N, CA, C, O and the ligand as a Tripos MOL2 file, in Angstrom:
@<TRIPOS>MOLECULE
protein
  317   315    80     0     0
PROTEIN
NO_CHARGES

@<TRIPOS>ATOM
      1 N          88.6410   98.5250   76.8610 N.3       1 MET1
      2 CA         88.4160   97.3040   77.6400 C.3       1 MET1
      3 C          87.6280   96.3010   76.8050 C.2       1 MET1
      4 O          86.6960   96.6650   76.0880 O.2       1 MET1
      5 N          88.0110   95.0510   76.9080 N.am      2 GLN2
      6 CA         87.3620   93.9940   76.1310 C.3       2 GLN2
      7 C          86.2020   93.3860   76.9200 C.2       2 GLN2
      8 O          86.3720   92.9470   78.0580 O.2       2 GLN2
      9 N          85.0070   93.3680   76.2900 N.am      3 PHE3
     10 CA         83.8720   92.7450   76.9440 C.3       3 PHE3
     11 C          83.5420   91.4140   76.2880 C.2       3 PHE3
     12 O          83.5420   91.3060   75.0620 O.2       3 PHE3
     13 N          83.2650   90.4220   77.0830 N.am      4 ASN4
     14 CA         82.8260   89.1290   76.5740 C.3       4 ASN4
     15 C          81.3880   88.9010   76.9990 C.2       4 ASN4
     16 O          80.9400   89.3980   78.0320 O.2       4 ASN4
     17 N          80.6770   88.1420   76.1870 N.am      5 LYS5
     18 CA         79.3020   87.8240   76.5430 C.3       5 LYS5
     19 C          79.2470   86.4180   77.1330 C.2       5 LYS5
     20 O          79.7670   85.4690   76.5450 O.2       5 LYS5
     21 N          78.6260   86.2930   78.2730 N.am      6 CYS6
     22 CA         78.5570   85.0140   78.9700 C.3       6 CYS6
     23 C          77.7430   84.0020   78.1650 C.2       6 CYS6
     24 O          76.6450   84.3090   77.7010 O.2       6 CYS6
     25 N          78.2880   82.7940   78.0030 N.am      7 SER7
     26 CA         77.6000   81.7450   77.2430 C.3       7 SER7
     27 C          76.4000   81.1860   77.9890 C.2       7 SER7
     28 O          75.5400   80.5510   77.3790 O.2       7 SER7
     29 N          76.3260   81.4060   79.2820 N.am      8 ARG8
     30 CA         75.2190   80.8560   80.0630 C.3       8 ARG8
     31 C          74.0910   81.8530   80.2510 C.2       8 ARG8
     32 O          72.9420   81.5570   79.9240 O.2       8 ARG8
     33 N          74.4070   83.0390   80.7760 N.am      9 CYS9
     34 CA         73.3350   83.9720   81.1380 C.3       9 CYS9
     35 C          73.2500   85.1670   80.2040 C.2       9 CYS9
     36 O          72.2870   85.9300   80.2710 O.2       9 CYS9
     37 N          74.2370   85.3460   79.3370 N.am     10 GLY10
     38 CA         74.1640   86.4170   78.3540 C.3      10 GLY10
     39 C          74.6330   87.7740   78.8560 C.2      10 GLY10
     40 O          74.5960   88.7500   78.1070 O.2      10 GLY10
     41 N          75.0760   87.8590   80.1130 N.am     11 CYS11
     42 CA         75.5550   89.1510   80.6100 C.3      11 CYS11
     43 C          76.9820   89.4000   80.1230 C.2      11 CYS11
     44 O          77.6630   88.4830   79.6660 O.2      11 CYS11
     45 N          77.4190   90.6450   80.2280 N.am     12 PHE12
     46 CA         78.7610   90.9930   79.7650 C.3      12 PHE12
     47 C          79.7430   91.0090   80.9260 C.2      12 PHE12
     48 O          79.3940   91.3840   82.0450 O.2      12 PHE12
     49 N          80.9560   90.6040   80.6530 N.am     13 TYR13
     50 CA         81.9640   90.5460   81.7030 C.3      13 TYR13
     51 C          83.3260   90.7940   81.0890 C.2      13 TYR13
     52 O          83.4730   90.7680   79.8670 O.2      13 TYR13
     53 N          84.3220   91.0340   81.9250 N.am     14 THR14
     54 CA         85.6340   91.4390   81.4010 C.3      14 THR14
     55 C          86.7350   90.4050   81.6400 C.2      14 THR14
     56 O          87.8380   90.5500   81.1150 O.2      14 THR14
     57 N          86.4510   89.3700   82.4200 N.am     15 ASN15
     58 CA         87.4960   88.3550   82.6260 C.3      15 ASN15
     59 C          87.5680   87.4190   81.4240 C.2      15 ASN15
     60 O          86.7450   87.5110   80.5130 O.2      15 ASN15
     61 N          88.5410   86.5270   81.4210 N.am     16 SER16
     62 CA         88.6610   85.6080   80.2920 C.3      16 SER16
     63 C          87.7800   84.3920   80.5080 C.2      16 SER16
     64 O          87.2440   84.2070   81.6010 O.2      16 SER16
     65 N          87.6200   83.5650   79.4960 N.am     17 GLY17
     66 CA         86.8050   82.3580   79.6140 C.3      17 GLY17
     67 C          85.4680   82.5170   78.9180 C.2      17 GLY17
     68 O          85.1410   83.5810   78.3910 O.2      17 GLY17
     69 N          84.6950   81.4250   78.9290 N.am     18 ASP18
     70 CA         83.4120   81.3690   78.2200 C.3      18 ASP18
     71 C          82.2680   82.0170   78.9780 C.2      18 ASP18
     72 O          81.2970   82.4860   78.3840 O.2      18 ASP18
     73 N          82.3950   82.0380   80.2910 N.am     19 VAL19
     74 CA         81.2720   82.4750   81.1150 C.3      19 VAL19
     75 C          81.6920   83.5500   82.1140 C.2      19 VAL19
     76 O          82.8790   83.7280   82.3890 O.2      19 VAL19
     77 N          80.6990   84.2660   82.6550 N.am     20 CYS20
     78 CA         80.9580   85.3280   83.6300 C.3      20 CYS20
     79 C          81.3150   84.7250   84.9900 C.2      20 CYS20
     80 O          81.0850   83.5360   85.2110 O.2      20 CYS20
     81 N          81.8650   85.5140   85.8920 N.am     21 PRO21
     82 CA         82.2640   84.9850   87.2150 C.3      21 PRO21
     83 C          81.0980   84.3510   87.9780 C.2      21 PRO21
     84 O          81.3060   83.4080   88.7410 O.2      21 PRO21
     85 N          79.8760   84.8560   87.7830 N.am     22 ASN22
     86 CA         78.7090   84.2820   88.4540 C.3      22 ASN22
     87 C          78.4260   82.8650   87.9900 C.2      22 ASN22
     88 O          78.0030   82.0200   88.7800 O.2      22 ASN22
     89 N          78.6570   82.6030   86.7150 N.am     23 CYS23
     90 CA         78.3080   81.3020   86.1420 C.3      23 CYS23
     91 C          79.4600   80.3080   86.1980 C.2      23 CYS23
     92 O          79.2640   79.1180   85.9460 O.2      23 CYS23
     93 N          80.6350   80.7740   86.5180 N.am     24 GLU24
     94 CA         81.8000   79.8940   86.5250 C.3      24 GLU24
     95 C          81.6310   78.6830   87.4370 C.2      24 GLU24
     96 O          81.9600   77.5700   87.0270 O.2      24 GLU24
     97 N          81.1180   78.8640   88.6880 N.am     25 PRO25
     98 CA         80.9130   77.6800   89.5500 C.3      25 PRO25
     99 C          79.9380   76.6790   88.9450 C.2      25 PRO25
    100 O          80.1160   75.4710   89.1030 O.2      25 PRO25
    101 N          78.9040   77.1670   88.2500 N.am     26 LYS26
    102 CA         77.9270   76.2700   87.6230 C.3      26 LYS26
    103 C          78.5840   75.4740   86.5030 C.2      26 LYS26
    104 O          78.3300   74.2820   86.3370 O.2      26 LYS26
    105 N          79.4300   76.1530   85.7430 N.am     27 ASP27
    106 CA         80.1520   75.4830   84.6650 C.3      27 ASP27
    107 C          81.0630   74.3860   85.2310 C.2      27 ASP27
    108 O          81.0860   73.2630   84.7260 O.2      27 ASP27
    109 N          81.7960   74.7230   86.2670 N.am     28 THR28
    110 CA         82.7070   73.7670   86.8890 C.3      28 THR28
    111 C          81.9380   72.5660   87.4220 C.2      28 THR28
    112 O          82.3550   71.4210   87.2450 O.2      28 THR28
    113 N          80.8110   72.8380   88.0770 N.am     29 PHE29
    114 CA         79.9740   71.7850   88.6320 C.3      29 PHE29
    115 C          79.4770   70.8540   87.5280 C.2      29 PHE29
    116 O          79.5450   69.6320   87.6590 O.2      29 PHE29
    117 N          78.9830   71.4340   86.4510 N.am     30 GLU30
    118 CA         78.4410   70.6300   85.3540 C.3      30 GLU30
    119 C          79.5230   69.8350   84.6380 C.2      30 GLU30
    120 O          79.2910   68.7040   84.2100 O.2      30 GLU30
    121 N          80.7000   70.4260   84.5100 N.am     31 MET31
    122 CA         81.7830   69.7060   83.8340 C.3      31 MET31
    123 C          82.2220   68.4930   84.6560 C.2      31 MET31
    124 O          82.5320   67.4440   84.0920 O.2      31 MET31
    125 N          82.2500   68.6320   85.9870 N.am     32 ASN32
    126 CA         82.5780   67.4890   86.8400 C.3      32 ASN32
    127 C          81.5170   66.4020   86.7330 C.2      32 ASN32
    128 O          81.8250   65.2120   86.6670 O.2      32 ASN32
    129 N          80.2630   66.8380   86.7160 N.am     33 LYS33
    130 CA         79.1450   65.9220   86.5900 C.3      33 LYS33
    131 C          79.2220   65.1690   85.2570 C.2      33 LYS33
    132 O          79.0080   63.9580   85.1990 O.2      33 LYS33
    133 N          79.5260   65.8980   84.2120 N.am     34 LEU34
    134 CA         79.6370   65.3190   82.8830 C.3      34 LEU34
    135 C          80.7750   64.2950   82.8130 C.2      34 LEU34
    136 O          80.6230   63.2200   82.2340 O.2      34 LEU34
    137 N          81.9090   64.6480   83.4100 N.am     35 LYS35
    138 CA         83.0520   63.7210   83.4270 C.3      35 LYS35
    139 C          82.6840   62.4260   84.1370 C.2      35 LYS35
    140 O          82.9490   61.3320   83.6380 O.2      35 LYS35
    141 N          82.0640   62.5670   85.3190 N.am     36 ASN36
    142 CA         81.6520   61.3840   86.0780 C.3      36 ASN36
    143 C          80.6840   60.5350   85.2760 C.2      36 ASN36
    144 O          80.7880   59.3080   85.2440 O.2      36 ASN36
    145 N          79.7460   61.2020   84.6340 N.am     37 TYR37
    146 CA         78.7450   60.4860   83.8450 C.3      37 TYR37
    147 C          79.4050   59.7130   82.7060 C.2      37 TYR37
    148 O          79.0970   58.5440   82.4770 O.2      37 TYR37
    149 N          80.3130   60.3760   81.9980 N.am     38 LEU38
    150 CA         80.9530   59.7430   80.8410 C.3      38 LEU38
    151 C          81.8840   58.6100   81.2670 C.2      38 LEU38
    152 O          82.0380   57.6220   80.5500 O.2      38 LEU38
    153 N          82.5030   58.7590   82.4390 N.am     39 ASP39
    154 CA         83.3770   57.6860   82.9400 C.3      39 ASP39
    155 C          82.5770   56.4190   83.2430 C.2      39 ASP39
    156 O          83.0790   55.3060   83.0860 O.2      39 ASP39
    157 N          81.3290   56.5990   83.6790 N.am     40 ASP40
    158 CA         80.5020   55.4560   84.0660 C.3      40 ASP40
    159 C          79.6320   54.9150   82.9390 C.2      40 ASP40
    160 O          79.1040   53.8090   83.0480 O.2      40 ASP40
    161 N          79.4770   55.6620   81.8760 N.am     41 SER41
    162 CA         78.5010   55.2750   80.8690 C.3      41 SER41
    163 C          79.1270   54.4560   79.7490 C.2      41 SER41
    164 O          80.3480   54.4030   79.5970 O.2      41 SER41
    165 N          78.2660   53.8260   78.9790 N.am     42 ASP42
    166 CA         78.7180   53.0600   77.8330 C.3      42 ASP42
    167 C          79.1960   54.0030   76.7420 C.2      42 ASP42
    168 O          78.9280   55.2040   76.7730 O.2      42 ASP42
    169 N          79.9000   53.4410   75.7900 N.am     43 THR43
    170 CA         80.3180   54.2700   74.6700 C.3      43 THR43
    171 C          79.1380   54.5150   73.7410 C.2      43 THR43
    172 O          78.1060   53.8530   73.8440 O.2      43 THR43
    173 N          79.2960   55.4430   72.8620 N.am     44 ASN44
    174 CA         78.2680   55.7940   71.8830 C.3      44 ASN44
    175 C          76.9560   56.2660   72.4850 C.2      44 ASN44
    176 O          75.8850   55.9170   71.9880 O.2      44 ASN44
    177 N          77.0250   57.0440   73.5350 N.am     45 CYS45
    178 CA         75.7900   57.6270   74.0390 C.3      45 CYS45
    179 C          75.5090   58.8980   73.2360 C.2      45 CYS45
    180 O          76.4250   59.5900   72.7930 O.2      45 CYS45
    181 N          74.2470   59.1770   73.0660 N.am     46 SER46
    182 CA         73.8950   60.3580   72.2970 C.3      46 SER46
    183 C          73.8880   61.5810   73.1990 C.2      46 SER46
    184 O          73.7510   61.4730   74.4180 O.2      46 SER46
    185 N          74.0360   62.7200   72.5920 N.am     47 ILE47
    186 CA         74.0750   63.9590   73.3650 C.3      47 ILE47
    187 C          72.7240   64.2200   74.0380 C.2      47 ILE47
    188 O          72.6620   64.8420   75.0990 O.2      47 ILE47
    189 N          71.6380   63.7380   73.4080 N.am     48 GLU48
    190 CA         70.3050   63.9020   74.0130 C.3      48 GLU48
    191 C          70.2000   63.0920   75.3050 C.2      48 GLU48
    192 O          69.6610   63.5700   76.3030 O.2      48 GLU48
    193 N          70.7230   61.8580   75.2780 N.am     49 SER49
    194 CA         70.6200   61.0350   76.4780 C.3      49 SER49
    195 C          71.5160   61.5830   77.5880 C.2      49 SER49
    196 O          71.1670   61.4910   78.7650 O.2      49 SER49
    197 N          72.6540   62.1460   77.2280 N.am     50 ILE50
    198 CA         73.5230   62.7590   78.2420 C.3      50 ILE50
    199 C          72.8050   63.9530   78.8740 C.2      50 ILE50
    200 O          72.8050   64.1280   80.0920 O.2      50 ILE50
    201 N          72.2010   64.7590   78.0200 N.am     51 SER51
    202 CA         71.4730   65.9220   78.5110 C.3      51 SER51
    203 C          70.3450   65.4950   79.4430 C.2      51 SER51
    204 O          70.1430   66.0960   80.4980 O.2      51 SER51
    205 N          69.6110   64.4530   79.0490 N.am     52 TYR52
    206 CA         68.4940   63.9450   79.8360 C.3      52 TYR52
    207 C          68.9740   63.4360   81.1960 C.2      52 TYR52
    208 O          68.3590   63.7160   82.2250 O.2      52 TYR52
    209 N          70.0740   62.6890   81.1880 N.am     53 ASN53
    210 CA         70.5500   62.0530   82.4220 C.3      53 ASN53
    211 C          71.3240   62.9840   83.3570 C.2      53 ASN53
    212 O          71.3570   62.7650   84.5680 O.2      53 ASN53
    213 N          71.9340   64.0030   82.8050 N.am     54 THR54
    214 CA         72.7290   64.9000   83.6500 C.3      54 THR54
    215 C          72.0110   66.2090   83.9580 C.2      54 THR54
    216 O          72.3750   66.9190   84.8960 O.2      54 THR54
    217 N          70.9830   66.5270   83.1580 N.am     55 GLY55
    218 CA         70.2840   67.7890   83.3510 C.3      55 GLY55
    219 C          71.0290   68.9780   82.7620 C.2      55 GLY55
    220 O          70.6440   70.1280   82.9750 O.2      55 GLY55
    221 N          72.0960   68.6960   82.0220 N.am     56 ILE56
    222 CA         72.8690   69.7710   81.3920 C.3      56 ILE56
    223 C          72.2770   70.0560   80.0100 C.2      56 ILE56
    224 O          71.9800   69.1240   79.2630 O.2      56 ILE56
    225 N          72.1070   71.3050   79.6700 N.am     57 SER57
    226 CA         71.4820   71.6340   78.3870 C.3      57 SER57
    227 C          72.3890   71.2300   77.2250 C.2      57 SER57
    228 O          73.6130   71.1900   77.3500 O.2      57 SER57
    229 N          71.7540   70.9310   76.0930 N.am     58 ILE58
    230 CA         72.5050   70.5090   74.9070 C.3      58 ILE58
    231 C          73.4570   71.6130   74.4460 C.2      58 ILE58
    232 O          74.5650   71.3470   73.9800 O.2      58 ILE58
    233 N          73.0070   72.8310   74.5870 N.am     59 LYS59
    234 CA         73.8460   73.9680   74.2260 C.3      59 LYS59
    235 C          75.1440   73.9610   75.0430 C.2      59 LYS59
    236 O          76.2320   74.1470   74.4970 O.2      59 LYS59
    237 N          75.0160   73.7440   76.3540 N.am     60 ASN60
    238 CA         76.2060   73.7020   77.2010 C.3      60 ASN60
    239 C          77.0490   72.4680   76.9280 C.2      60 ASN60
    240 O          78.2780   72.5350   76.9640 O.2      60 ASN60
    241 N          76.3980   71.3380   76.6530 N.am     61 LEU61
    242 CA         77.1500   70.1150   76.3410 C.3      61 LEU61
    243 C          78.0160   70.3270   75.1040 C.2      61 LEU61
    244 O          79.1860   69.9450   75.0820 O.2      61 LEU61
    245 N          77.4380   70.9330   74.0890 N.am     62 ASN62
    246 CA         78.2090   71.1910   72.8720 C.3      62 ASN62
    247 C          79.3960   72.1090   73.1520 C.2      62 ASN62
    248 O          80.4660   71.9610   72.5630 O.2      62 ASN62
    249 N          79.1900   73.0430   74.0470 N.am     63 ARG63
    250 CA         80.2740   73.9500   74.4110 C.3      63 ARG63
    251 C          81.3770   73.1920   75.1620 C.2      63 ARG63
    252 O          82.5610   73.3990   74.8980 O.2      63 ARG63
    253 N          80.9880   72.3130   76.0990 N.am     64 TYR64
    254 CA         81.9930   71.5490   76.8480 C.3      64 TYR64
    255 C          82.7830   70.6270   75.9230 C.2      64 TYR64
    256 O          83.9970   70.4730   76.0580 O.2      64 TYR64
    257 N          82.0520   70.0090   74.9670 N.am     65 PHE65
    258 CA         82.7450   69.0700   74.0770 C.3      65 PHE65
    259 C          83.6790   69.7780   73.0990 C.2      65 PHE65
    260 O          84.5300   69.1370   72.4820 O.2      65 PHE65
    261 N          83.5280   71.0710   72.9570 N.am     66 SER66
    262 CA         84.4550   71.7980   72.0890 C.3      66 SER66
    263 C          85.7160   72.1920   72.8610 C.2      66 SER66
    264 O          86.6570   72.7320   72.2810 O.2      66 SER66
    265 N          85.7340   71.9190   74.1750 N.am     67 MET67
    266 CA         86.9130   72.2540   74.9900 C.3      67 MET67
    267 C          87.9250   71.1180   74.9670 C.2      67 MET67
    268 O          87.5680   69.9550   74.7750 O.2      67 MET67
    269 N          89.1900   71.4690   75.1640 N.am     68 ASP68
    270 CA         90.2680   70.4750   75.1830 C.3      68 ASP68
    271 C          90.0580   69.4240   76.2690 C.2      68 ASP68
    272 O          90.4250   68.2610   76.1050 O.2      68 ASP68
    273 N          89.4610   69.8540   77.3830 N.am     69 THR69
    274 CA         89.2470   68.9520   78.5180 C.3      69 THR69
    275 C          88.4910   67.6930   78.1160 C.2      69 THR69
    276 O          88.7400   66.6140   78.6530 O.2      69 THR69
    277 N          87.5580   67.8360   77.1590 N.am     70 PHE70
    278 CA         86.6830   66.7210   76.8200 C.3      70 PHE70
    279 C          87.0370   66.0450   75.5060 C.2      70 PHE70
    280 O          86.2730   65.2340   74.9830 O.2      70 PHE70
    281 N          88.2050   66.3900   74.9840 N.am     71 VAL71
    282 CA         88.6010   65.8790   73.6790 C.3      71 VAL71
    283 C          88.6810   64.3380   73.6930 C.2      71 VAL71
    284 O          88.3440   63.6870   72.7030 O.2      71 VAL71
    285 N          89.1270   63.7670   74.8160 N.am     72 ASP72
    286 CA         89.2470   62.3140   74.9270 C.3      72 ASP72
    287 C          87.8950   61.6120   75.0030 C.2      72 ASP72
    288 O          87.7760   60.4330   74.6690 O.2      72 ASP72
    289 N          86.8840   62.3480   75.4440 N.am     73 TYR73
    290 CA         85.5620   61.7500   75.6130 C.3      73 TYR73
    291 C          84.7410   61.7990   74.3270 C.2      73 TYR73
    292 O          83.7620   61.0720   74.1590 O.2      73 TYR73
    293 N          85.1690   62.6700   73.4370 N.am     74 LYS74
    294 CA         84.3850   62.9530   72.2400 C.3      74 LYS74
    295 C          84.1060   61.7050   71.3930 C.2      74 LYS74
    296 O          83.0520   61.5940   70.7660 O.2      74 LYS74
    297 N          85.0710   60.7620   71.3820 N.am     75 ASN75
    298 CA         84.9110   59.5410   70.5950 C.3      75 ASN75
    299 C          83.7760   58.6700   71.0950 C.2      75 ASN75
    300 O          83.2300   57.8580   70.3490 O.2      75 ASN75
    301 N          83.4170   58.8430   72.3750 N.am     76 ASN76
    302 CA         82.3680   58.0130   72.9680 C.3      76 ASN76
    303 C          80.9860   58.6040   72.7790 C.2      76 ASN76
    304 O          79.9890   57.9980   73.1710 O.2      76 ASN76
    305 N          80.9210   59.7620   72.1920 N.am     77 VAL77
    306 CA         79.6510   60.4740   72.1160 C.3      77 VAL77
    307 C          79.2550   60.7030   70.6670 C.2      77 VAL77
    308 O          80.0810   61.0310   69.8160 O.2      77 VAL77
    309 N          77.9560   60.5170   70.4100 N.am     78 GLN78
    310 CA         77.4340   60.8310   69.0790 C.3      78 GLN78
    311 C          76.9970   62.2780   69.0500 C.2      78 GLN78
    312 O          75.9220   62.6250   69.5390 O.2      78 GLN78
    313 N          77.8330   63.1160   68.4770 N.am     79 LEU79
    314 CA         77.5140   64.5440   68.4570 C.3      79 LEU79
    315 C          76.6920   64.9170   67.2320 C.2      79 LEU79
    316 O          76.3360   66.0830   67.0590 O.2      79 LEU79
    317 ZN         76.8490   84.3100   83.2750 Zn       80 ZN80
@<TRIPOS>BOND
     1     1     2 1
     2     2     3 1
     3     3     4 2
     4     3     5 am
     5     5     6 1
     6     6     7 1
     7     7     8 2
     8     7     9 am
     9     9    10 1
    10    10    11 1
    11    11    12 2
    12    11    13 am
    13    13    14 1
    14    14    15 1
    15    15    16 2
    16    15    17 am
    17    17    18 1
    18    18    19 1
    19    19    20 2
    20    19    21 am
    21    21    22 1
    22    22    23 1
    23    23    24 2
    24    23    25 am
    25    25    26 1
    26    26    27 1
    27    27    28 2
    28    27    29 am
    29    29    30 1
    30    30    31 1
    31    31    32 2
    32    31    33 am
    33    33    34 1
    34    34    35 1
    35    35    36 2
    36    35    37 am
    37    37    38 1
    38    38    39 1
    39    39    40 2
    40    39    41 am
    41    41    42 1
    42    42    43 1
    43    43    44 2
    44    43    45 am
    45    45    46 1
    46    46    47 1
    47    47    48 2
    48    47    49 am
    49    49    50 1
    50    50    51 1
    51    51    52 2
    52    51    53 am
    53    53    54 1
    54    54    55 1
    55    55    56 2
    56    55    57 am
    57    57    58 1
    58    58    59 1
    59    59    60 2
    60    59    61 am
    61    61    62 1
    62    62    63 1
    63    63    64 2
    64    63    65 am
    65    65    66 1
    66    66    67 1
    67    67    68 2
    68    67    69 am
    69    69    70 1
    70    70    71 1
    71    71    72 2
    72    71    73 am
    73    73    74 1
    74    74    75 1
    75    75    76 2
    76    75    77 am
    77    77    78 1
    78    78    79 1
    79    79    80 2
    80    79    81 am
    81    81    82 1
    82    82    83 1
    83    83    84 2
    84    83    85 am
    85    85    86 1
    86    86    87 1
    87    87    88 2
    88    87    89 am
    89    89    90 1
    90    90    91 1
    91    91    92 2
    92    91    93 am
    93    93    94 1
    94    94    95 1
    95    95    96 2
    96    95    97 am
    97    97    98 1
    98    98    99 1
    99    99   100 2
   100    99   101 am
   101   101   102 1
   102   102   103 1
   103   103   104 2
   104   103   105 am
   105   105   106 1
   106   106   107 1
   107   107   108 2
   108   107   109 am
   109   109   110 1
   110   110   111 1
   111   111   112 2
   112   111   113 am
   113   113   114 1
   114   114   115 1
   115   115   116 2
   116   115   117 am
   117   117   118 1
   118   118   119 1
   119   119   120 2
   120   119   121 am
   121   121   122 1
   122   122   123 1
   123   123   124 2
   124   123   125 am
   125   125   126 1
   126   126   127 1
   127   127   128 2
   128   127   129 am
   129   129   130 1
   130   130   131 1
   131   131   132 2
   132   131   133 am
   133   133   134 1
   134   134   135 1
   135   135   136 2
   136   135   137 am
   137   137   138 1
   138   138   139 1
   139   139   140 2
   140   139   141 am
   141   141   142 1
   142   142   143 1
   143   143   144 2
   144   143   145 am
   145   145   146 1
   146   146   147 1
   147   147   148 2
   148   147   149 am
   149   149   150 1
   150   150   151 1
   151   151   152 2
   152   151   153 am
   153   153   154 1
   154   154   155 1
   155   155   156 2
   156   155   157 am
   157   157   158 1
   158   158   159 1
   159   159   160 2
   160   159   161 am
   161   161   162 1
   162   162   163 1
   163   163   164 2
   164   163   165 am
   165   165   166 1
   166   166   167 1
   167   167   168 2
   168   167   169 am
   169   169   170 1
   170   170   171 1
   171   171   172 2
   172   171   173 am
   173   173   174 1
   174   174   175 1
   175   175   176 2
   176   175   177 am
   177   177   178 1
   178   178   179 1
   179   179   180 2
   180   179   181 am
   181   181   182 1
   182   182   183 1
   183   183   184 2
   184   183   185 am
   185   185   186 1
   186   186   187 1
   187   187   188 2
   188   187   189 am
   189   189   190 1
   190   190   191 1
   191   191   192 2
   192   191   193 am
   193   193   194 1
   194   194   195 1
   195   195   196 2
   196   195   197 am
   197   197   198 1
   198   198   199 1
   199   199   200 2
   200   199   201 am
   201   201   202 1
   202   202   203 1
   203   203   204 2
   204   203   205 am
   205   205   206 1
   206   206   207 1
   207   207   208 2
   208   207   209 am
   209   209   210 1
   210   210   211 1
   211   211   212 2
   212   211   213 am
   213   213   214 1
   214   214   215 1
   215   215   216 2
   216   215   217 am
   217   217   218 1
   218   218   219 1
   219   219   220 2
   220   219   221 am
   221   221   222 1
   222   222   223 1
   223   223   224 2
   224   223   225 am
   225   225   226 1
   226   226   227 1
   227   227   228 2
   228   227   229 am
   229   229   230 1
   230   230   231 1
   231   231   232 2
   232   231   233 am
   233   233   234 1
   234   234   235 1
   235   235   236 2
   236   235   237 am
   237   237   238 1
   238   238   239 1
   239   239   240 2
   240   239   241 am
   241   241   242 1
   242   242   243 1
   243   243   244 2
   244   243   245 am
   245   245   246 1
   246   246   247 1
   247   247   248 2
   248   247   249 am
   249   249   250 1
   250   250   251 1
   251   251   252 2
   252   251   253 am
   253   253   254 1
   254   254   255 1
   255   255   256 2
   256   255   257 am
   257   257   258 1
   258   258   259 1
   259   259   260 2
   260   259   261 am
   261   261   262 1
   262   262   263 1
   263   263   264 2
   264   263   265 am
   265   265   266 1
   266   266   267 1
   267   267   268 2
   268   267   269 am
   269   269   270 1
   270   270   271 1
   271   271   272 2
   272   271   273 am
   273   273   274 1
   274   274   275 1
   275   275   276 2
   276   275   277 am
   277   277   278 1
   278   278   279 1
   279   279   280 2
   280   279   281 am
   281   281   282 1
   282   282   283 1
   283   283   284 2
   284   283   285 am
   285   285   286 1
   286   286   287 1
   287   287   288 2
   288   287   289 am
   289   289   290 1
   290   290   291 1
   291   291   292 2
   292   291   293 am
   293   293   294 1
   294   294   295 1
   295   295   296 2
   296   295   297 am
   297   297   298 1
   298   298   299 1
   299   299   300 2
   300   299   301 am
   301   301   302 1
   302   302   303 1
   303   303   304 2
   304   303   305 am
   305   305   306 1
   306   306   307 1
   307   307   308 2
   308   307   309 am
   309   309   310 1
   310   310   311 1
   311   311   312 2
   312   311   313 am
   313   313   314 1
   314   314   315 1
   315   315   316 2
@<TRIPOS>SUBSTRUCTURE
     1 MET1         2 RESIDUE 1 A MET
     2 GLN2         6 RESIDUE 1 A GLN
     3 PHE3        10 RESIDUE 1 A PHE
     4 ASN4        14 RESIDUE 1 A ASN
     5 LYS5        18 RESIDUE 1 A LYS
     6 CYS6        22 RESIDUE 1 A CYS
     7 SER7        26 RESIDUE 1 A SER
     8 ARG8        30 RESIDUE 1 A ARG
     9 CYS9        34 RESIDUE 1 A CYS
    10 GLY10       38 RESIDUE 1 A GLY
    11 CYS11       42 RESIDUE 1 A CYS
    12 PHE12       46 RESIDUE 1 A PHE
    13 TYR13       50 RESIDUE 1 A TYR
    14 THR14       54 RESIDUE 1 A THR
    15 ASN15       58 RESIDUE 1 A ASN
    16 SER16       62 RESIDUE 1 A SER
    17 GLY17       66 RESIDUE 1 A GLY
    18 ASP18       70 RESIDUE 1 A ASP
    19 VAL19       74 RESIDUE 1 A VAL
    20 CYS20       78 RESIDUE 1 A CYS
    21 PRO21       82 RESIDUE 1 A PRO
    22 ASN22       86 RESIDUE 1 A ASN
    23 CYS23       90 RESIDUE 1 A CYS
    24 GLU24       94 RESIDUE 1 A GLU
    25 PRO25       98 RESIDUE 1 A PRO
    26 LYS26      102 RESIDUE 1 A LYS
    27 ASP27      106 RESIDUE 1 A ASP
    28 THR28      110 RESIDUE 1 A THR
    29 PHE29      114 RESIDUE 1 A PHE
    30 GLU30      118 RESIDUE 1 A GLU
    31 MET31      122 RESIDUE 1 A MET
    32 ASN32      126 RESIDUE 1 A ASN
    33 LYS33      130 RESIDUE 1 A LYS
    34 LEU34      134 RESIDUE 1 A LEU
    35 LYS35      138 RESIDUE 1 A LYS
    36 ASN36      142 RESIDUE 1 A ASN
    37 TYR37      146 RESIDUE 1 A TYR
    38 LEU38      150 RESIDUE 1 A LEU
    39 ASP39      154 RESIDUE 1 A ASP
    40 ASP40      158 RESIDUE 1 A ASP
    41 SER41      162 RESIDUE 1 A SER
    42 ASP42      166 RESIDUE 1 A ASP
    43 THR43      170 RESIDUE 1 A THR
    44 ASN44      174 RESIDUE 1 A ASN
    45 CYS45      178 RESIDUE 1 A CYS
    46 SER46      182 RESIDUE 1 A SER
    47 ILE47      186 RESIDUE 1 A ILE
    48 GLU48      190 RESIDUE 1 A GLU
    49 SER49      194 RESIDUE 1 A SER
    50 ILE50      198 RESIDUE 1 A ILE
    51 SER51      202 RESIDUE 1 A SER
    52 TYR52      206 RESIDUE 1 A TYR
    53 ASN53      210 RESIDUE 1 A ASN
    54 THR54      214 RESIDUE 1 A THR
    55 GLY55      218 RESIDUE 1 A GLY
    56 ILE56      222 RESIDUE 1 A ILE
    57 SER57      226 RESIDUE 1 A SER
    58 ILE58      230 RESIDUE 1 A ILE
    59 LYS59      234 RESIDUE 1 A LYS
    60 ASN60      238 RESIDUE 1 A ASN
    61 LEU61      242 RESIDUE 1 A LEU
    62 ASN62      246 RESIDUE 1 A ASN
    63 ARG63      250 RESIDUE 1 A ARG
    64 TYR64      254 RESIDUE 1 A TYR
    65 PHE65      258 RESIDUE 1 A PHE
    66 SER66      262 RESIDUE 1 A SER
    67 MET67      266 RESIDUE 1 A MET
    68 ASP68      270 RESIDUE 1 A ASP
    69 THR69      274 RESIDUE 1 A THR
    70 PHE70      278 RESIDUE 1 A PHE
    71 VAL71      282 RESIDUE 1 A VAL
    72 ASP72      286 RESIDUE 1 A ASP
    73 TYR73      290 RESIDUE 1 A TYR
    74 LYS74      294 RESIDUE 1 A LYS
    75 ASN75      298 RESIDUE 1 A ASN
    76 ASN76      302 RESIDUE 1 A ASN
    77 VAL77      306 RESIDUE 1 A VAL
    78 GLN78      310 RESIDUE 1 A GLN
    79 LEU79      314 RESIDUE 1 A LEU
    80 ZN80       317 GROUP 0 **** ****
């Protein structure tokens, strides 16, 4: 059986994806929040200011920006 380590809480789980089933709702919530924030914000915002304004950790922001979902937003952000 393949075990994955959760990117959020560090526990081990067997389903696919970056995070365990417990953290999946938090990830979904934060990704929606991030999308809304980026849709409303100016271009060239820094990752620190996004983290400050959304409350999402820089570690998680970097993980979201490495996903295909956020590929279109990446140009607006100073990573
Ligand atoms: Zn987790």
